[in-house]
N, C-alpha and C positions, 0 to 999 in steps of 0.2 A: 504494500500500500504506500503510495506516494503522499508525502506531507503536502496539503494544499497551499501552505505558505512558502516553504523553501524547496519543495520538490524532492527532498531527500527520501530515499527508499527505506531507511532504517526507522521504523515506527514500532511502538510497543503498545499492546492492548492492556488497558488499565482495568476495564470492566466490560462485561458482556451481559446483556439482558434480552430475554425473549419479548417481542412486541407483536402487536396486531394478532393476538390470540394464536401465537405460534407461527404466523405467516412470515415473520422477519426477525432478525437479530440486530439489536443496536449495540455498537461497540464504541466505547470511549477510548481514544488513542492519544499517545504522546509521541512527539517527534524527538528523536535522540539528538538531532543537530540543533534545532532552534528552540526546543523545549516547549513548543506551543502544543495546545491540546485541541482535538477535534473529534467529531462523532461521525461514524460511518453506519450505514444501514445495509444489511445483506437481506435480500428477499429471494425466495425460491421462485424462479421464473417458470411458469407452466407454458409449454409450447404445444402447438397443434400441428400434426403432420397432415397436410392436405392430400387429396387424391392425386394431385399433380406431382407430388413428391416434395413440394416446397414446405417449409415450416414457417410458422408465424407465432408470435406470442398469443396466449389465450386472452380473449377479449370478452369479458362478461357481457358487455353491451351488445356485442355481435350475437352471442348465444341467446340473449333475451329478445333480440329482433326477430329471430326465427320463431320463438315461442309466441311473440306478440301477434304474428300472422295467424297462428293456430287459434289464438284467443279472440280473434276479430268477431265482434258481435256477442261476446260472452261477458258475463258479469265479473270480470277480472280487472283489478285496479293496477295502476303503475306500481304502487307500493308492494302489492302481492308479487308482481313480476320481479321487482328488485330483490325481494326476499328469496324468491325461487333462484335467481341468478347467484345470490350469495350461497345458498344451500348447495347448488351444483359445484361452484368453485371450491367450497369447503370439502365436498365429497372427493373431488379430484385431488386436492392437496393431501387428504387423509389416505389416499391410495398409496402414497409413497412414490409414485411415478412422477417424472417431470415432463414426459412427452406422451401425447395421446393422439390417436387417429381422430380425424374430424367426426367420424361415425361414433366413436366412443363418447365424445362430448354429447352428441345427440341422444345416445342411449342413457347417459347419466341424467338427462333432463326428464326422462319418462316417469320415474317414480314420484318425484315431487310434483310434476304436472298432473299426474293421475289424482293425487291427493287434492290438488287445487281445483281442477275442473275436468270432469270425465269426457265431455265433448271435445274440448281442446286437446286432451290427451289422445283421443282417437284420431283426430286430425293429424297430430304430430307423429303418432305411432305409425300411421299409414305410410308416411314418408320414410321414417328411419328403420322400420321393419320391412319395408318394401312390399306392402300389401299388393297382391295381384288380382284379387277378386273379392266379391261380396262375402264369400266364405271366410276370408281372412278377417273381415270386420265382424262377422257373426261369431267367429271363434274368440276374438278379443273381447267382445261384449259378454260372451259366456263366462270368460275368465274374470271380468270385472264383477259380474253378478255373484260368482262363487266367492270371490274375495270379500265382497260386501256382506254376503250371508255369513261367512266365517267371522268377520269382524263384529257382526251383530249378536253372535252366540256368546253366552256368559262363559267366562274363563273356567269356572268350576260349577257343576250342577248343584242346585240347592239340595242340601242334605235334610231329609226328613226322618224323624225317628222318634 
């Protein structure tokens, strides 16, 4: 690390702290040459590998833009979309990987979108799961209904005695 004041390469870390809920590390440093102090921030950069083979930094706003199209005409607010974007980014970071296929990002959106709005979920899933027929929609709707029925069941049956 170069000192921002004198450009010397000999710097010492005085203190390190996790910041941004684990998304970055703040380091307090001291320059051995000029004795000045400065702070650096290290952030894990998520990258997306596109179908073309090119890579680009993960962009939460770009991910939300695709979801916004699926939510058109649905009762979904911008605040809910922002929360969904944060949830997707958090899930990607927690995976421990730094690079993802573009399709993996789309698949990471599915679960939080299903919880937010089932119609928007079906629209989005039809693209990312490459639905080819009405049967694909019917099968996905059956799965949604089964999951909803399972969620509505009590965890433990009532004990009578």
